[in-house]
N, CA, C and O atoms as CSV, one atom per row, in Angstrom:
chain,resi,resn,atom,element,x,y,z
A,1,MET,N,N,4.060,10.338,-35.318
A,1,MET,CA,C,3.310,9.660,-36.356
A,1,MET,C,C,1.984,9.137,-35.812
A,1,MET,O,O,0.934,9.291,-36.436
A,2,ILE,N,N,2.056,8.514,-34.630
A,2,ILE,CA,C,0.830,7.990,-34.029
A,2,ILE,C,C,-0.121,9.133,-33.699
A,2,ILE,O,O,-1.327,9.017,-33.917
A,3,LEU,N,N,0.410,10.239,-33.175
A,3,LEU,CA,C,-0.439,11.381,-32.852
A,3,LEU,C,C,-1.093,11.957,-34.108
A,3,LEU,O,O,-2.251,12.371,-34.067
A,4,TYR,N,N,-0.369,11.984,-35.209
A,4,TYR,CA,C,-0.914,12.460,-36.482
A,4,TYR,C,C,-2.073,11.564,-36.919
A,4,TYR,O,O,-3.126,12.052,-37.327
A,5,LEU,N,N,-1.868,10.261,-36.831
A,5,LEU,CA,C,-2.912,9.302,-37.200
A,5,LEU,C,C,-4.132,9.463,-36.304
A,5,LEU,O,O,-5.265,9.451,-36.786
A,6,LEU,N,N,-3.905,9.614,-34.994
A,6,LEU,CA,C,-5.013,9.767,-34.068
A,6,LEU,C,C,-5.803,11.047,-34.342
A,6,LEU,O,O,-7.032,11.040,-34.281
A,7,SER,N,N,-5.114,12.131,-34.639
A,7,SER,CA,C,-5.827,13.382,-34.900
A,7,SER,C,C,-6.665,13.276,-36.179
A,7,SER,O,O,-7.776,13.802,-36.246
A,8,ASN,N,N,-6.126,12.597,-37.185
A,8,ASN,CA,C,-6.901,12.413,-38.419
A,8,ASN,C,C,-8.102,11.509,-38.196
A,8,ASN,O,O,-9.179,11.761,-38.736
A,9,LEU,N,N,-7.926,10.466,-37.410
A,9,LEU,CA,C,-9.051,9.580,-37.112
A,9,LEU,C,C,-10.126,10.321,-36.336
A,9,LEU,O,O,-11.319,10.129,-36.574
A,10,LYS,N,N,-9.704,11.163,-35.411
A,10,LYS,CA,C,-10.661,11.915,-34.610
A,10,LYS,C,C,-11.500,12.839,-35.498
A,10,LYS,O,O,-12.700,13.000,-35.280
A,11,GLN,N,N,-10.865,13.433,-36.484
A,11,GLN,CA,C,-11.600,14.300,-37.410
A,11,GLN,C,C,-12.600,13.497,-38.234
A,11,GLN,O,O,-13.695,13.979,-38.524
A,12,LEU,N,N,-12.232,12.284,-38.611
A,12,LEU,CA,C,-13.131,11.454,-39.416
A,12,LEU,C,C,-14.328,10.932,-38.624
A,12,LEU,O,O,-15.356,10.587,-39.207
A,13,MET,N,N,-14.197,10.874,-37.303
A,13,MET,CA,C,-15.260,10.294,-36.483
A,13,MET,C,C,-16.485,11.186,-36.360
A,13,MET,O,O,-17.540,10.719,-35.930
A,14,HIS,N,N,-16.372,12.452,-36.724
A,14,HIS,CA,C,-17.541,13.324,-36.660
A,14,HIS,C,C,-18.565,12.838,-37.688
A,14,HIS,O,O,-18.246,12.704,-38.870
A,15,PRO,N,N,-19.785,12.577,-37.239
A,15,PRO,CA,C,-20.787,11.951,-38.129
A,15,PRO,C,C,-21.392,12.929,-39.137
A,15,PRO,O,O,-22.610,13.101,-39.174
A,16,THR,N,N,-20.573,13.553,-39.933
A,16,THR,CA,C,-21.097,14.493,-40.922
A,16,THR,C,C,-21.630,13.755,-42.152
A,16,THR,O,O,-22.807,13.871,-42.493
A,17,SER,N,N,-20.771,13.011,-42.799
A,17,SER,CA,C,-21.208,12.334,-44.027
A,17,SER,C,C,-20.976,10.834,-43.980
A,17,SER,O,O,-21.326,10.118,-44.919
A,18,LEU,N,N,-20.393,10.361,-42.900
A,18,LEU,CA,C,-20.100,8.933,-42.820
A,18,LEU,C,C,-21.240,8.199,-42.119
A,18,LEU,O,O,-21.857,8.737,-41.200
A,19,PRO,N,N,-21.518,6.979,-42.549
A,19,PRO,CA,C,-22.540,6.190,-41.866
A,19,PRO,C,C,-22.125,5.896,-40.419
A,19,PRO,O,O,-20.940,5.914,-40.084
A,20,GLU,N,N,-23.102,5.631,-39.589
A,20,GLU,CA,C,-22.847,5.402,-38.161
A,20,GLU,C,C,-21.919,4.214,-37.935
A,20,GLU,O,O,-21.075,4.261,-37.041
A,21,GLN,N,N,-22.055,3.155,-38.720
A,21,GLN,CA,C,-21.200,1.975,-38.551
A,21,GLN,C,C,-19.736,2.310,-38.836
A,21,GLN,O,O,-18.841,1.804,-38.160
A,22,VAL,N,N,-19.493,3.154,-39.825
A,22,VAL,CA,C,-18.124,3.549,-40.151
A,22,VAL,C,C,-17.553,4.393,-39.012
A,22,VAL,O,O,-16.391,4.230,-38.639
A,23,CYS,N,N,-18.373,5.299,-38.457
A,23,CYS,CA,C,-17.921,6.113,-37.328
A,23,CYS,C,C,-17.588,5.232,-36.127
A,23,CYS,O,O,-16.596,5.467,-35.436
A,24,ASN,N,N,-18.412,4.222,-35.880
A,24,ASN,CA,C,-18.145,3.302,-34.765
A,24,ASN,C,C,-16.860,2.525,-34.998
A,24,ASN,O,O,-16.074,2.327,-34.072
A,25,LEU,N,N,-16.645,2.086,-36.229
A,25,LEU,CA,C,-15.413,1.372,-36.560
A,25,LEU,C,C,-14.202,2.279,-36.347
A,25,LEU,O,O,-13.196,1.847,-35.784
A,26,LEU,N,N,-14.292,3.523,-36.789
A,26,LEU,CA,C,-13.192,4.470,-36.594
A,26,LEU,C,C,-12.941,4.733,-35.113
A,26,LEU,O,O,-11.791,4.875,-34.696
A,27,ARG,N,N,-14.017,4.800,-34.309
A,27,ARG,CA,C,-13.849,4.975,-32.859
A,27,ARG,C,C,-13.094,3.798,-32.250
A,27,ARG,O,O,-12.224,3.981,-31.398
A,28,ASN,N,N,-13.433,2.588,-32.694
A,28,ASN,CA,C,-12.734,1.401,-32.188
A,28,ASN,C,C,-11.261,1.432,-32.563
A,28,ASN,O,O,-10.403,1.126,-31.735
A,29,VAL,N,N,-10.963,1.797,-33.795
A,29,VAL,CA,C,-9.569,1.897,-34.233
A,29,VAL,C,C,-8.841,2.959,-33.421
A,29,VAL,O,O,-7.711,2.750,-32.980
A,30,TYR,N,N,-9.495,4.099,-33.229
A,30,TYR,CA,C,-8.912,5.203,-32.450
A,30,TYR,C,C,-8.599,4.744,-31.023
A,30,TYR,O,O,-7.516,5.006,-30.500
A,31,ASP,N,N,-9.562,4.055,-30.401
A,31,ASP,CA,C,-9.357,3.572,-29.029
A,31,ASP,C,C,-8.196,2.594,-28.944
A,31,ASP,O,O,-7.388,2.667,-28.018
A,32,ARG,N,N,-8.110,1.691,-29.893
A,32,ARG,CA,C,-7.026,0.701,-29.866
A,32,ARG,C,C,-5.665,1.334,-30.094
A,32,ARG,O,O,-4.690,0.974,-29.434
A,33,ILE,N,N,-5.595,2.277,-31.027
A,33,ILE,CA,C,-4.320,2.958,-31.271
A,33,ILE,C,C,-3.927,3.773,-30.050
A,33,ILE,O,O,-2.750,3.838,-29.694
A,34,SER,N,N,-4.912,4.398,-29.409
A,34,SER,CA,C,-4.627,5.162,-28.186
A,34,SER,C,C,-4.046,4.260,-27.108
A,34,SER,O,O,-3.087,4.630,-26.432
A,35,LEU,N,N,-4.631,3.073,-26.949
A,35,LEU,CA,C,-4.128,2.140,-25.944
A,35,LEU,C,C,-2.706,1.687,-26.265
A,35,LEU,O,O,-1.873,1.565,-25.368
A,36,VAL,N,N,-2.431,1.441,-27.537
A,36,VAL,CA,C,-1.080,1.040,-27.933
A,36,VAL,C,C,-0.095,2.172,-27.657
A,36,VAL,O,O,1.015,1.933,-27.182
A,37,ALA,N,N,-0.505,3.404,-27.955
A,37,ALA,CA,C,0.375,4.546,-27.707
A,37,ALA,C,C,0.657,4.714,-26.223
A,37,ALA,O,O,1.791,4.993,-25.835
A,38,ILE,N,N,-0.360,4.546,-25.394
A,38,ILE,CA,C,-0.176,4.650,-23.945
A,38,ILE,C,C,0.740,3.539,-23.442
A,38,ILE,O,O,1.635,3.782,-22.632
A,39,ALA,N,N,0.512,2.323,-23.925
A,39,ALA,CA,C,1.361,1.197,-23.516
A,39,ALA,C,C,2.802,1.429,-23.933
A,39,ALA,O,O,3.727,1.105,-23.187
A,40,PHE,N,N,3.000,1.987,-25.119
A,40,PHE,CA,C,4.350,2.276,-25.605
A,40,PHE,C,C,5.029,3.309,-24.710
A,40,PHE,O,O,6.206,3.167,-24.378
A,41,GLN,N,N,4.289,4.350,-24.319
A,41,GLN,CA,C,4.854,5.377,-23.440
A,41,GLN,C,C,5.199,4.796,-22.071
A,41,GLN,O,O,6.242,5.118,-21.502
A,42,ILE,N,N,4.330,3.945,-21.545
A,42,ILE,CA,C,4.597,3.313,-20.249
A,42,ILE,C,C,5.826,2.421,-20.354
A,42,ILE,O,O,6.660,2.399,-19.449
A,43,ASN,N,N,5.937,1.688,-21.450
A,43,ASN,CA,C,7.087,0.806,-21.664
A,43,ASN,C,C,8.383,1.602,-21.692
A,43,ASN,O,O,9.391,1.172,-21.131
A,44,ILE,N,N,8.359,2.765,-22.344
A,44,ILE,CA,C,9.549,3.615,-22.378
A,44,ILE,C,C,9.901,4.091,-20.980
A,44,ILE,O,O,11.068,4.065,-20.590
A,45,LEU,N,N,8.890,4.531,-20.215
A,45,LEU,CA,C,9.148,5.010,-18.857
A,45,LEU,C,C,9.717,3.911,-17.967
A,45,LEU,O,O,10.634,4.151,-17.181
A,46,VAL,N,N,9.170,2.706,-18.095
A,46,VAL,CA,C,9.670,1.585,-17.298
A,46,VAL,C,C,11.109,1.273,-17.694
A,46,VAL,O,O,11.951,0.996,-16.839
A,47,GLY,N,N,11.386,1.320,-18.998
A,47,GLY,CA,C,12.748,1.072,-19.462
A,47,GLY,C,C,13.725,2.110,-18.936
A,47,GLY,O,O,14.844,1.771,-18.551
A,48,VAL,N,N,13.310,3.376,-18.918
A,48,VAL,CA,C,14.173,4.438,-18.399
A,48,VAL,C,C,14.384,4.263,-16.905
A,48,VAL,O,O,15.492,4.463,-16.408
A,49,GLN,N,N,13.329,3.890,-16.181
A,49,GLN,CA,C,13.470,3.664,-14.745
A,49,GLN,C,C,14.404,2.497,-14.479
A,49,GLN,O,O,15.220,2.553,-13.559
A,50,ASP,N,N,14.294,1.446,-15.270
A,50,ASP,CA,C,15.178,0.292,-15.114
A,50,ASP,C,C,16.621,0.691,-15.405
A,50,ASP,O,O,17.539,0.302,-14.682
A,51,LEU,N,N,16.811,1.460,-16.455
A,51,LEU,CA,C,18.145,1.960,-16.786
A,51,LEU,C,C,18.685,2.814,-15.642
A,51,LEU,O,O,19.865,2.738,-15.298
A,52,SER,N,N,17.812,3.620,-15.063
A,52,SER,CA,C,18.215,4.496,-13.961
A,52,SER,C,C,18.688,3.677,-12.764
A,52,SER,O,O,19.694,4.005,-12.137
A,53,ARG,N,N,17.964,2.621,-12.457
A,53,ARG,CA,C,18.354,1.777,-11.315
A,53,ARG,C,C,19.689,1.086,-11.569
A,53,ARG,O,O,20.530,0.997,-10.674
A,54,LYS,N,N,19.879,0.602,-12.785
A,54,LYS,CA,C,21.094,-0.137,-13.094
A,54,LYS,C,C,22.325,0.754,-13.145
A,54,LYS,O,O,23.410,0.348,-12.729
A,55,SER,N,N,22.157,1.963,-13.652
A,55,SER,CA,C,23.327,2.817,-13.815
A,55,SER,C,C,23.377,3.952,-12.798
A,55,SER,O,O,24.270,4.799,-12.838
A,56,LYS,N,N,22.401,3.959,-11.882
A,56,LYS,CA,C,22.338,4.958,-10.817
A,56,LYS,C,C,22.269,6.385,-11.364
A,56,LYS,O,O,22.870,7.304,-10.808
A,57,ILE,N,N,21.523,6.556,-12.468
A,57,ILE,CA,C,21.292,7.886,-13.037
A,57,ILE,C,C,20.090,8.495,-12.321
A,57,ILE,O,O,19.093,7.813,-12.080
A,58,ASN,N,N,20.185,9.754,-11.991
A,58,ASN,CA,C,19.080,10.459,-11.371
A,58,ASN,C,C,18.022,10.740,-12.443
A,58,ASN,O,O,18.298,11.436,-13.420
A,59,LEU,N,N,16.800,10.194,-12.259
A,59,LEU,CA,C,15.753,10.361,-13.265
A,59,LEU,C,C,15.379,11.824,-13.465
A,59,LEU,O,O,15.160,12.257,-14.596
A,60,GLY,N,N,15.305,12.588,-12.381
A,60,GLY,CA,C,14.972,14.005,-12.507
A,60,GLY,C,C,15.988,14.727,-13.367
A,60,GLY,O,O,15.627,15.553,-14.206
A,61,LEU,N,N,17.241,14.422,-13.163
A,61,LEU,CA,C,18.306,15.038,-13.953
A,61,LEU,C,C,18.206,14.599,-15.412
A,61,LEU,O,O,18.391,15.408,-16.322
A,62,LEU,N,N,17.917,13.329,-15.632
A,62,LEU,CA,C,17.794,12.810,-16.992
A,62,LEU,C,C,16.665,13.504,-17.740
A,62,LEU,O,O,16.849,13.938,-18.877
A,63,PHE,N,N,15.481,13.615,-17.102
A,63,PHE,CA,C,14.350,14.247,-17.771
A,63,PHE,C,C,14.570,15.742,-17.963
A,63,PHE,O,O,14.115,16.304,-18.959
A,64,SER,N,N,15.248,16.384,-17.046
A,64,SER,CA,C,15.513,17.812,-17.233
A,64,SER,C,C,16.452,18.032,-18.424
A,64,SER,O,O,16.347,19.043,-19.118
A,65,GLU,N,N,17.355,17.100,-18.655
A,65,GLU,CA,C,18.253,17.205,-19.816
A,65,GLU,C,C,17.494,16.960,-21.119
A,65,GLU,O,O,17.779,17.589,-22.138
A,66,ILE,N,N,16.519,16.035,-21.078
A,66,ILE,CA,C,15.737,15.717,-22.277
A,66,ILE,C,C,14.835,16.891,-22.639
A,66,ILE,O,O,14.719,17.256,-23.809
A,67,LEU,N,N,14.200,17.479,-21.632
A,67,LEU,CA,C,13.275,18.583,-21.890
A,67,LEU,C,C,14.049,19.837,-22.160
A,67,LEU,O,O,13.457,20.888,-22.402
């Protein structure tokens, strides 16, 4: 869902018919959503690593099963 939103925002940022201020606002929104998405991914990875330490699951094995 976040990737869908980001791709749509990226398409809107092209300065074809939108005023420059609107494009700048969309860039700011895009940057903030990107940062939230990255933080969310890092949080998931940290959680999986913590789970791995607590339950002694091999992370390589876990990711190979997921992929």
